[in-house]
PDB file of N, CA, C and O in Angstrom:
ATOM      1  N   UNK A   1       1.049  -1.441  -0.068  1.00  0.00           N
ATOM      2  CA  UNK A   1       0.347  -0.193   0.288  1.00  0.00           C
ATOM      3  C   UNK A   1       1.018   1.119   0.260  1.00  0.00           C
ATOM      4  O   UNK A   1       1.939   1.179   1.074  1.00  0.00           O
ATOM      5  N   UNK A   2       0.759   2.606  -0.706  1.00  0.00           N
ATOM      6  CA  UNK A   2       1.102   3.619  -0.926  1.00  0.00           C
ATOM      7  C   UNK A   2       0.588   5.047   0.007  1.00  0.00           C
ATOM      8  O   UNK A   2      -0.495   5.630   0.037  1.00  0.00           O
ATOM      9  N   UNK A   3       1.553   5.232   0.541  1.00  0.00           N
ATOM     10  CA  UNK A   3       0.852   6.772   1.793  1.00  0.00           C
ATOM     11  C   UNK A   3       1.617   7.666   0.695  1.00  0.00           C
ATOM     12  O   UNK A   3       2.154   7.254  -0.334  1.00  0.00           O
ATOM     13  N   UNK A   4       1.532   9.048   1.183  1.00  0.00           N
ATOM     14  CA  UNK A   4       1.919  10.029   0.913  1.00  0.00           C
ATOM     15  C   UNK A   4       2.686  10.364   2.471  1.00  0.00           C
ATOM     16  O   UNK A   4       2.147  10.181   3.563  1.00  0.00           O
ATOM     17  N   UNK A   5       3.889  10.827   2.270  1.00  0.00           N
ATOM     18  CA  UNK A   5       4.840  11.386   3.545  1.00  0.00           C
ATOM     19  C   UNK A   5       4.462  12.912   3.331  1.00  0.00           C
ATOM     20  O   UNK A   5       4.747  13.374   2.225  1.00  0.00           O
ATOM     21  N   UNK A   6       3.763  13.880   4.393  1.00  0.00           N
ATOM     22  CA  UNK A   6       3.550  15.050   4.303  1.00  0.00           C
ATOM     23  C   UNK A   6       4.863  16.033   4.248  1.00  0.00           C
ATOM     24  O   UNK A   6       5.001  16.485   3.112  1.00  0.00           O
ATOM     25  N   UNK A   7       5.620  16.375   4.946  1.00  0.00           N
ATOM     26  CA  UNK A   7       6.696  16.800   5.230  1.00  0.00           C
ATOM     27  C   UNK A   7       7.731  16.383   3.324  1.00  0.00           C
ATOM     28  O   UNK A   7       8.547  17.165   2.834  1.00  0.00           O
ATOM     29  N   UNK A   8       7.495  15.597   2.957  1.00  0.00           N
ATOM     30  CA  UNK A   8       8.542  16.104   1.446  1.00  0.00           C
ATOM     31  C   UNK A   8       7.755  15.192   0.629  1.00  0.00           C
ATOM     32  O   UNK A   8       8.244  14.207   0.076  1.00  0.00           O
ATOM     33  N   UNK A   9       6.176  15.629   0.541  1.00  0.00           N
ATOM     34  CA  UNK A   9       5.371  14.881  -0.769  1.00  0.00           C
ATOM     35  C   UNK A   9       5.506  14.042  -1.243  1.00  0.00           C
ATOM     36  O   UNK A   9       4.883  14.023  -2.304  1.00  0.00           O
ATOM     37  N   UNK A  10       6.518  12.451  -0.876  1.00  0.00           N
ATOM     38  CA  UNK A  10       7.077  11.172  -1.879  1.00  0.00           C
ATOM     39  C   UNK A  10       6.082   9.985  -0.593  1.00  0.00           C
ATOM     40  O   UNK A  10       5.864   9.733   0.592  1.00  0.00           O
ATOM     41  N   UNK A  11       5.686   9.488  -2.559  1.00  0.00           N
ATOM     42  CA  UNK A  11       4.807   8.059  -1.760  1.00  0.00           C
ATOM     43  C   UNK A  11       5.709   7.287  -0.609  1.00  0.00           C
ATOM     44  O   UNK A  11       6.896   7.612  -0.617  1.00  0.00           O
ATOM     45  N   UNK A  12       5.392   6.509   0.179  1.00  0.00           N
ATOM     46  CA  UNK A  12       6.075   5.103   1.595  1.00  0.00           C
ATOM     47  C   UNK A  12       5.251   4.190   1.149  1.00  0.00           C
ATOM     48  O   UNK A  12       4.021   4.222   1.112  1.00  0.00           O
ATOM     49  N   UNK A  13       6.317   2.990   0.655  1.00  0.00           N
ATOM     50  CA  UNK A  13       5.509   1.823  -0.095  1.00  0.00           C
ATOM     51  C   UNK A  13       5.487   0.883   1.458  1.00  0.00           C
ATOM     52  O   UNK A  13       6.579   0.795   2.019  1.00  0.00           O
ATOM     53  N   UNK A  14       4.222   0.166   2.166  1.00  0.00           N
ATOM     54  CA  UNK A  14       4.516   0.265   3.250  1.00  0.00           C
ATOM     55  C   UNK A  14       4.550  -0.790   3.811  1.00  0.00           C
ATOM     56  O   UNK A  14       3.596  -1.466   3.425  1.00  0.00           O
ATOM     57  N   UNK A  15       5.384  -1.513   4.815  1.00  0.00           N
ATOM     58  CA  UNK A  15       5.776  -2.677   3.994  1.00  0.00           C
ATOM     59  C   UNK A  15       5.140  -3.635   5.098  1.00  0.00           C
ATOM     60  O   UNK A  15       5.313  -4.759   4.627  1.00  0.00           O
ATOM     61  N   UNK A  16       4.450  -3.778   6.405  1.00  0.00           N
ATOM     62  CA  UNK A  16       3.394  -4.023   7.224  1.00  0.00           C
ATOM     63  C   UNK A  16       2.715  -3.596   7.129  1.00  0.00           C
ATOM     64  O   UNK A  16       2.755  -2.574   7.814  1.00  0.00           O
ATOM     65  N   UNK A  17       1.252  -3.772   6.214  1.00  0.00           N
ATOM     66  CA  UNK A  17      -0.231  -3.065   6.399  1.00  0.00           C
ATOM     67  C   UNK A  17      -0.477  -3.189   8.284  1.00  0.00           C
ATOM     68  O   UNK A  17      -0.530  -2.150   8.941  1.00  0.00           O
ATOM     69  N   UNK A  18      -0.608  -4.594   8.972  1.00  0.00           N
ATOM     70  CA  UNK A  18      -0.839  -5.006  10.092  1.00  0.00           C
ATOM     71  C   UNK A  18       0.027  -3.325  10.769  1.00  0.00           C
ATOM     72  O   UNK A  18      -0.707  -2.405  11.129  1.00  0.00           O
ATOM     73  N   UNK A  19       1.126  -3.218  10.820  1.00  0.00           N
ATOM     74  CA  UNK A  19       1.208  -2.172  11.322  1.00  0.00           C
ATOM     75  C   UNK A  19       0.528  -0.454  11.306  1.00  0.00           C
ATOM     76  O   UNK A  19       0.172   0.200  12.286  1.00  0.00           O
ATOM     77  N   UNK A  20       0.513  -0.144  10.199  1.00  0.00           N
ATOM     78  CA  UNK A  20      -0.680   0.731   9.765  1.00  0.00           C
ATOM     79  C   UNK A  20      -1.678   0.846  10.556  1.00  0.00           C
ATOM     80  O   UNK A  20      -1.912   1.857  11.218  1.00  0.00           O
ATOM     81  N   UNK A  21      -2.430  -0.303  10.554  1.00  0.00           N
ATOM     82  CA  UNK A  21      -4.019  -0.099  11.205  1.00  0.00           C
ATOM     83  C   UNK A  21      -3.532  -0.455  12.616  1.00  0.00           C
ATOM     84  O   UNK A  21      -4.051   0.253  13.479  1.00  0.00           O
ATOM     85  N   UNK A  22      -2.771  -1.263  13.015  1.00  0.00           N
ATOM     86  CA  UNK A  22      -2.050  -1.039  14.288  1.00  0.00           C
ATOM     87  C   UNK A  22      -2.114   0.331  15.466  1.00  0.00           C
ATOM     88  O   UNK A  22      -1.203   1.147  15.611  1.00  0.00           O
ATOM     89  N   UNK A  23      -3.466   0.326  16.255  1.00  0.00           N
ATOM     90  CA  UNK A  23      -3.597   1.832  16.931  1.00  0.00           C
ATOM     91  C   UNK A  23      -2.421   2.060  17.932  1.00  0.00           C
ATOM     92  O   UNK A  23      -2.076   3.201  18.239  1.00  0.00           O
ATOM     93  N   UNK A  24      -1.765   0.855  18.475  1.00  0.00           N
ATOM     94  CA  UNK A  24      -0.536   0.967  19.593  1.00  0.00           C
ATOM     95  C   UNK A  24       0.296   0.912  19.468  1.00  0.00           C
ATOM     96  O   UNK A  24       1.172   0.410  20.172  1.00  0.00           O
ATOM     97  N   UNK A  25       0.373   1.778  17.822  1.00  0.00           N
ATOM     98  CA  UNK A  25       2.489   2.090  16.624  1.00  0.00           C
ATOM     99  C   UNK A  25       1.957   3.460  16.550  1.00  0.00           C
ATOM    100  O   UNK A  25       0.961   4.014  16.085  1.00  0.00           O
ATOM    101  N   UNK A  26       2.928   3.754  17.140  1.00  0.00           N
ATOM    102  CA  UNK A  26       3.218   5.486  16.646  1.00  0.00           C
ATOM    103  C   UNK A  26       4.326   5.467  15.347  1.00  0.00           C
ATOM    104  O   UNK A  26       4.736   6.526  14.872  1.00  0.00           O
ATOM    105  N   UNK A  27       4.657   4.457  14.953  1.00  0.00           N
ATOM    106  CA  UNK A  27       5.970   4.410  13.522  1.00  0.00           C
ATOM    107  C   UNK A  27       5.600   3.317  12.440  1.00  0.00           C
ATOM    108  O   UNK A  27       5.341   2.207  12.904  1.00  0.00           O
ATOM    109  N   UNK A  28       5.550   3.434  11.362  1.00  0.00           N
ATOM    110  CA  UNK A  28       6.143   1.832  10.132  1.00  0.00           C
ATOM    111  C   UNK A  28       7.121   2.243   9.502  1.00  0.00           C
ATOM    112  O   UNK A  28       7.639   3.329   9.240  1.00  0.00           O
ATOM    113  N   UNK A  29       7.388   0.575   9.182  1.00  0.00           N
ATOM    114  CA  UNK A  29       8.687   1.367   8.475  1.00  0.00           C
ATOM    115  C   UNK A  29       8.047   0.909   7.039  1.00  0.00           C
ATOM    116  O   UNK A  29       7.145   0.094   6.841  1.00  0.00           O
ATOM    117  N   UNK A  30       8.633   1.519   6.303  1.00  0.00           N
ATOM    118  CA  UNK A  30       8.773   1.861   4.782  1.00  0.00           C
ATOM    119  C   UNK A  30       9.011   2.631   3.914  1.00  0.00           C
ATOM    120  O   UNK A  30       8.909   3.847   4.073  1.00  0.00           O
ATOM    121  N   UNK A  31       9.508   1.872   2.422  1.00  0.00           N
ATOM    122  CA  UNK A  31      10.233   2.304   1.295  1.00  0.00           C
ATOM    123  C   UNK A  31       9.848   4.348   0.779  1.00  0.00           C
ATOM    124  O   UNK A  31       8.817   4.912   0.412  1.00  0.00           O
ATOM    125  N   UNK A  32      10.747   4.661   0.934  1.00  0.00           N
ATOM    126  CA  UNK A  32      10.160   5.837  -0.406  1.00  0.00           C
ATOM    127  C   UNK A  32      10.491   5.677  -1.483  1.00  0.00           C
ATOM    128  O   UNK A  32      11.624   5.406  -1.882  1.00  0.00           O
ATOM    129  N   UNK A  33       9.288   5.865  -2.240  1.00  0.00           N
ATOM    130  CA  UNK A  33       9.597   5.681  -3.677  1.00  0.00           C
ATOM    131  C   UNK A  33       9.910   6.578  -4.527  1.00  0.00           C
ATOM    132  O   UNK A  33       9.049   7.104  -5.232  1.00  0.00           O
ATOM    133  N   UNK A  34      11.469   6.965  -4.609  1.00  0.00           N
ATOM    134  CA  UNK A  34      12.267   7.918  -5.037  1.00  0.00           C
ATOM    135  C   UNK A  34      13.208   7.922  -5.840  1.00  0.00           C
ATOM    136  O   UNK A  34      14.372   8.189  -5.542  1.00  0.00           O
ATOM    137  N   UNK A  35      12.644   7.513  -7.358  1.00  0.00           N
ATOM    138  CA  UNK A  35      14.376   7.257  -7.791  1.00  0.00           C
ATOM    139  C   UNK A  35      13.699   5.987  -8.536  1.00  0.00           C
ATOM    140  O   UNK A  35      12.565   5.510  -8.519  1.00  0.00           O
ATOM    141  N   UNK A  36      14.896   5.657  -9.194  1.00  0.00           N
ATOM    142  CA  UNK A  36      14.273   4.365 -10.429  1.00  0.00           C
ATOM    143  C   UNK A  36      15.045   3.278  -9.489  1.00  0.00           C
ATOM    144  O   UNK A  36      14.676   2.133  -9.749  1.00  0.00           O
ATOM    145  N   UNK A  37      16.338   3.383  -8.135  1.00  0.00           N
ATOM    146  CA  UNK A  37      16.349   2.307  -6.910  1.00  0.00           C
ATOM    147  C   UNK A  37      15.914   2.557  -6.425  1.00  0.00           C
ATOM    148  O   UNK A  37      15.404   3.658  -6.217  1.00  0.00           O
ATOM    149  N   UNK A  38      15.855   0.800  -5.558  1.00  0.00           N
ATOM    150  CA  UNK A  38      14.474   0.250  -4.049  1.00  0.00           C
ATOM    151  C   UNK A  38      15.171   0.812  -3.336  1.00  0.00           C
ATOM    152  O   UNK A  38      16.348   0.453  -3.294  1.00  0.00           O
ATOM    153  N   UNK A  39      14.637   2.097  -2.359  1.00  0.00           N
ATOM    154  CA  UNK A  39      15.029   2.593  -1.071  1.00  0.00           C
ATOM    155  C   UNK A  39      15.754   1.761   0.023  1.00  0.00           C
ATOM    156  O   UNK A  39      15.623   0.581  -0.304  1.00  0.00           O
ATOM    157  N   UNK A  40      16.428   1.852   1.123  1.00  0.00           N
ATOM    158  CA  UNK A  40      16.229   0.960   2.351  1.00  0.00           C
ATOM    159  C   UNK A  40      15.102   2.125   3.105  1.00  0.00           C
ATOM    160  O   UNK A  40      14.746   3.300   3.196  1.00  0.00           O
ATOM    161  N   UNK A  41      14.847   0.357   3.643  1.00  0.00           N
ATOM    162  CA  UNK A  41      13.113   1.078   4.622  1.00  0.00           C
ATOM    163  C   UNK A  41      14.227   1.437   5.846  1.00  0.00           C
ATOM    164  O   UNK A  41      15.318   1.107   6.311  1.00  0.00           O
ATOM    165  N   UNK A  42      13.157   2.321   5.991  1.00  0.00           N
ATOM    166  CA  UNK A  42      13.091   3.116   7.446  1.00  0.00           C
ATOM    167  C   UNK A  42      11.575   3.482   8.046  1.00  0.00           C
ATOM    168  O   UNK A  42      10.412   3.195   7.762  1.00  0.00           O
ATOM    169  N   UNK A  43      12.096   4.082   8.791  1.00  0.00           N
ATOM    170  CA  UNK A  43      10.842   3.911  10.082  1.00  0.00           C
ATOM    171  C   UNK A  43      10.029   5.563  10.024  1.00  0.00           C
ATOM    172  O   UNK A  43      10.745   6.480  10.428  1.00  0.00           O
ATOM    173  N   UNK A  44       8.566   5.958   9.535  1.00  0.00           N
ATOM    174  CA  UNK A  44       8.061   6.823   9.493  1.00  0.00           C
ATOM    175  C   UNK A  44       6.954   7.575  10.741  1.00  0.00           C
ATOM    176  O   UNK A  44       6.299   6.598  11.104  1.00  0.00           O
ATOM    177  N   UNK A  45       6.738   8.087  11.081  1.00  0.00           N
ATOM    178  CA  UNK A  45       5.430   8.072  11.971  1.00  0.00           C
ATOM    179  C   UNK A  45       4.282   8.717  11.311  1.00  0.00           C
ATOM    180  O   UNK A  45       4.136   9.638  10.508  1.00  0.00           O
ATOM    181  N   UNK A  46       3.320   7.676  12.115  1.00  0.00           N
ATOM    182  CA  UNK A  46       1.832   8.003  11.566  1.00  0.00           C
ATOM    183  C   UNK A  46       1.396   9.030  10.841  1.00  0.00           C
ATOM    184  O   UNK A  46       1.013   9.238   9.690  1.00  0.00           O
ATOM    185  N   UNK A  47       1.645   9.922  12.358  1.00  0.00           N
ATOM    186  CA  UNK A  47       1.145  11.480  12.176  1.00  0.00           C
ATOM    187  C   UNK A  47       1.690  12.376  11.332  1.00  0.00           C
ATOM    188  O   UNK A  47       1.519  13.583  11.505  1.00  0.00           O
ATOM    189  N   UNK A  48       2.745  11.657   9.848  1.00  0.00           N
ATOM    190  CA  UNK A  48       3.467  12.211   8.894  1.00  0.00           C
ATOM    191  C   UNK A  48       2.860  11.288   7.558  1.00  0.00           C
ATOM    192  O   UNK A  48       3.243  11.479   6.403  1.00  0.00           O
ATOM    193  N   UNK A  49       2.168  10.586   7.827  1.00  0.00           N
ATOM    194  CA  UNK A  49       1.467   9.738   6.937  1.00  0.00           C
ATOM    195  C   UNK A  49      -0.161  10.674   6.426  1.00  0.00           C
ATOM    196  O   UNK A  49      -0.956  11.101   7.264  1.00  0.00           O
ATOM    197  N   UNK A  50      -0.348  10.821   4.903  1.00  0.00           N
ATOM    198  CA  UNK A  50      -2.182  10.723   4.527  1.00  0.00           C
ATOM    199  C   UNK A  50      -2.057   9.291   2.987  1.00  0.00           C
ATOM    200  O   UNK A  50      -1.382   8.544   2.279  1.00  0.00           O
ATOM    201  N   UNK A  51      -3.143   9.760   3.325  1.00  0.00           N
ATOM    202  CA  UNK A  51      -3.153   8.950   1.764  1.00  0.00           C
ATOM    203  C   UNK A  51      -3.377   9.399   0.690  1.00  0.00           C
ATOM    204  O   UNK A  51      -4.301  10.212   0.733  1.00  0.00           O
ATOM    205  N   UNK A  52      -2.860   9.216  -0.516  1.00  0.00           N
ATOM    206  CA  UNK A  52      -2.326   9.950  -1.828  1.00  0.00           C
ATOM    207  C   UNK A  52      -3.384  10.785  -2.135  1.00  0.00           C
ATOM    208  O   UNK A  52      -3.252  11.753  -2.884  1.00  0.00           O
ATOM    209  N   UNK A  53      -4.606  10.421  -1.514  1.00  0.00           N
ATOM    210  CA  UNK A  53      -5.493  11.912  -2.211  1.00  0.00           C
ATOM    211  C   UNK A  53      -5.255  12.824  -1.219  1.00  0.00           C
ATOM    212  O   UNK A  53      -5.960  13.823  -1.361  1.00  0.00           O
ATOM    213  N   UNK A  54      -4.538  12.861  -0.276  1.00  0.00           N
ATOM    214  CA  UNK A  54      -4.770  13.857   0.638  1.00  0.00           C
ATOM    215  C   UNK A  54      -6.188  13.708   1.936  1.00  0.00           C
ATOM    216  O   UNK A  54      -6.716  14.572   2.635  1.00  0.00           O
ATOM    217  N   UNK A  55      -6.345  12.751   1.860  1.00  0.00           N
ATOM    218  CA  UNK A  55      -6.884  12.101   3.225  1.00  0.00           C
ATOM    219  C   UNK A  55      -6.193  11.498   4.316  1.00  0.00           C
ATOM    220  O   UNK A  55      -5.418  10.549   4.208  1.00  0.00           O
ATOM    221  N   UNK A  56      -6.586  12.242   5.655  1.00  0.00           N
ATOM    222  CA  UNK A  56      -5.724  11.799   6.670  1.00  0.00           C
ATOM    223  C   UNK A  56      -6.253  10.135   6.758  1.00  0.00           C
ATOM    224  O   UNK A  56      -7.180   9.612   6.140  1.00  0.00           O
ATOM    225  N   UNK A  57      -5.201   9.451   7.870  1.00  0.00           N
ATOM    226  CA  UNK A  57      -5.945   7.943   8.138  1.00  0.00           C
ATOM    227  C   UNK A  57      -6.929   8.010   8.997  1.00  0.00           C
ATOM    228  O   UNK A  57      -7.130   9.036   9.646  1.00  0.00           O
ATOM    229  N   UNK A  58      -7.490   7.190   9.087  1.00  0.00           N
ATOM    230  CA  UNK A  58      -8.838   7.089   9.959  1.00  0.00           C
ATOM    231  C   UNK A  58      -7.896   7.248  11.271  1.00  0.00           C
ATOM    232  O   UNK A  58      -6.672   7.137  11.355  1.00  0.00           O
ATOM    233  N   UNK A  59      -8.785   7.520  12.188  1.00  0.00           N
ATOM    234  CA  UNK A  59      -8.480   7.926  13.611  1.00  0.00           C
ATOM    235  C   UNK A  59      -8.392   6.631  14.227  1.00  0.00           C
ATOM    236  O   UNK A  59      -7.411   6.552  14.967  1.00  0.00           O
ATOM    237  N   UNK A  60      -9.013   5.706  14.173  1.00  0.00           N
ATOM    238  CA  UNK A  60      -8.303   4.443  14.729  1.00  0.00           C
ATOM    239  C   UNK A  60      -7.506   3.427  14.327  1.00  0.00           C
ATOM    240  O   UNK A  60      -7.585   2.260  14.713  1.00  0.00           O
ATOM    241  N   UNK A  61      -6.441   4.048  13.248  1.00  0.00           N
ATOM    242  CA  UNK A  61      -5.355   3.696  12.980  1.00  0.00           C
ATOM    243  C   UNK A  61      -4.577   4.208  13.250  1.00  0.00           C
ATOM    244  O   UNK A  61      -3.458   4.033  12.767  1.00  0.00           O
ATOM    245  N   UNK A  62      -4.925   5.256  14.350  1.00  0.00           N
ATOM    246  CA  UNK A  62      -3.685   6.544  15.194  1.00  0.00           C
ATOM    247  C   UNK A  62      -4.235   6.055  16.545  1.00  0.00           C
ATOM    248  O   UNK A  62      -3.529   5.179  17.042  1.00  0.00           O
ATOM    249  N   UNK A  63      -5.326   6.403  17.270  1.00  0.00           N
ATOM    250  CA  UNK A  63      -5.283   6.571  18.588  1.00  0.00           C
ATOM    251  C   UNK A  63      -6.193   5.416  19.473  1.00  0.00           C
ATOM    252  O   UNK A  63      -7.408   5.222  19.507  1.00  0.00           O
ATOM    253  N   UNK A  64      -5.068   4.748  20.164  1.00  0.00           N
ATOM    254  CA  UNK A  64      -5.868   3.318  20.760  1.00  0.00           C
ATOM    255  C   UNK A  64      -6.980   3.560  21.479  1.00  0.00           C
ATOM    256  O   UNK A  64      -7.796   2.669  21.715  1.00  0.00           O
ATOM    257  N   UNK A  65      -7.103   4.669  21.853  1.00  0.00           N
ATOM    258  CA  UNK A  65      -7.780   4.941  23.049  1.00  0.00           C
ATOM    259  C   UNK A  65      -9.423   6.070  22.315  1.00  0.00           C
ATOM    260  O   UNK A  65     -10.318   6.661  22.919  1.00  0.00           O
ATOM    261  N   UNK A  66      -9.081   5.880  20.572  1.00  0.00           N
ATOM    262  CA  UNK A  66     -10.402   6.204  20.129  1.00  0.00           C
ATOM    263  C   UNK A  66     -12.211   5.919  20.342  1.00  0.00           C
ATOM    264  O   UNK A  66     -13.152   6.627  19.983  1.00  0.00           O
ATOM    265  N   UNK A  67     -12.201   4.843  20.932  1.00  0.00           N
ATOM    266  CA  UNK A  67     -13.146   4.535  21.235  1.00  0.00           C
ATOM    267  C   UNK A  67     -13.759   4.713  22.649  1.00  0.00           C
ATOM    268  O   UNK A  67     -14.942   5.048  22.707  1.00  0.00           O
ATOM    269  N   UNK A  68     -12.920   4.481  24.023  1.00  0.00           N
ATOM    270  CA  UNK A  68     -12.746   5.605  25.008  1.00  0.00           C
ATOM    271  C   UNK A  68     -13.921   7.210  24.844  1.00  0.00           C
ATOM    272  O   UNK A  68     -14.942   7.681  25.346  1.00  0.00           O
ATOM    273  N   UNK A  69     -12.735   7.559  23.631  1.00  0.00           N
ATOM    274  CA  UNK A  69     -12.867   9.374  24.112  1.00  0.00           C
ATOM    275  C   UNK A  69     -14.135   9.354  23.487  1.00  0.00           C
ATOM    276  O   UNK A  69     -15.114   9.796  24.090  1.00  0.00           O
ATOM    277  N   UNK A  70     -14.246   8.800  22.116  1.00  0.00           N
ATOM    278  CA  UNK A  70     -16.359   8.933  21.626  1.00  0.00           C
ATOM    279  C   UNK A  70     -16.889   9.103  22.202  1.00  0.00           C
ATOM    280  O   UNK A  70     -17.537  10.148  22.246  1.00  0.00           O
ATOM    281  N   UNK A  71     -16.980   7.777  23.374  1.00  0.00           N
ATOM    282  CA  UNK A  71     -17.675   7.584  24.703  1.00  0.00           C
ATOM    283  C   UNK A  71     -18.092   8.311  25.263  1.00  0.00           C
ATOM    284  O   UNK A  71     -19.276   8.648  25.254  1.00  0.00           O
ATOM    285  N   UNK A  72     -16.960   8.884  26.101  1.00  0.00           N
ATOM    286  CA  UNK A  72     -16.871   9.446  27.166  1.00  0.00           C
ATOM    287  C   UNK A  72     -17.831  11.297  26.116  1.00  0.00           C
ATOM    288  O   UNK A  72     -18.160  12.243  26.831  1.00  0.00           O
ATOM    289  N   UNK A  73     -17.979  11.344  25.120  1.00  0.00           N
ATOM    290  CA  UNK A  73     -18.520  12.456  24.677  1.00  0.00           C
ATOM    291  C   UNK A  73     -20.022  12.069  24.520  1.00  0.00           C
ATOM    292  O   UNK A  73     -20.914  12.704  25.082  1.00  0.00           O
ATOM    293  N   UNK A  74     -20.276  10.839  23.611  1.00  0.00           N
ATOM    294  CA  UNK A  74     -21.820  10.569  24.182  1.00  0.00           C
ATOM    295  C   UNK A  74     -22.698  10.284  25.524  1.00  0.00           C
ATOM    296  O   UNK A  74     -23.867  10.433  25.881  1.00  0.00           O
ATOM    297  N   UNK A  75     -21.780   9.913  25.931  1.00  0.00           N
ATOM    298  CA  UNK A  75     -22.142   9.817  27.976  1.00  0.00           C
ATOM    299  C   UNK A  75     -22.042  11.128  28.145  1.00  0.00           C
ATOM    300  O   UNK A  75     -22.296  11.123  29.350  1.00  0.00           O
ATOM    301  N   UNK A  76     -21.841  12.466  27.847  1.00  0.00           N
ATOM    302  CA  UNK A  76     -22.012  13.914  28.442  1.00  0.00           C
ATOM    303  C   UNK A  76     -22.819  14.570  27.557  1.00  0.00           C
ATOM    304  O   UNK A  76     -23.249  15.702  27.780  1.00  0.00           O
ATOM    305  N   UNK A  77     -23.129  13.751  26.269  1.00  0.00           N
ATOM    306  CA  UNK A  77     -23.975  14.673  25.446  1.00  0.00           C
ATOM    307  C   UNK A  77     -25.431  14.079  25.790  1.00  0.00           C
ATOM    308  O   UNK A  77     -26.447  14.766  25.687  1.00  0.00           O
ATOM    309  N   UNK A  78     -25.434  12.679  26.225  1.00  0.00           N
ATOM    310  CA  UNK A  78     -26.805  11.652  27.058  1.00  0.00           C
ATOM    311  C   UNK A  78     -26.804  12.514  28.289  1.00  0.00           C
ATOM    312  O   UNK A  78     -27.782  13.250  28.422  1.00  0.00           O
ATOM    313  N   UNK A  79     -26.038  12.540  29.043  1.00  0.00           N
ATOM    314  CA  UNK A  79     -26.216  13.347  30.528  1.00  0.00           C
ATOM    315  C   UNK A  79     -26.739  14.624  30.504  1.00  0.00           C
ATOM    316  O   UNK A  79     -27.234  15.100  31.526  1.00  0.00           O
ATOM    317  N   UNK A  80     -26.682  15.352  29.274  1.00  0.00           N
ATOM    318  CA  UNK A  80     -27.115  17.457  29.638  1.00  0.00           C
ATOM    319  C   UNK A  80     -28.240  17.149  29.211  1.00  0.00           C
ATOM    320  O   UNK A  80     -29.125  18.000  29.135  1.00  0.00           O
TER     321      UNK A  80
END
């Protein structure tokens, strides 16, 4: 899968998809898609990655507590 590295505007091939959608991990291993030669794998913070269309990665891929935060908002709205 390819994602866009926001700071450089370069495409990054994600080496392990499970790491991308695991909300407990903050970084993934990937390879920049630049030039004709294969680049060496390197670590990329998920916060620096978006889909090639420019759309952000889903919150559930980035925040391991995304459900808890949502439930707190719902509970507050019901209590009010």
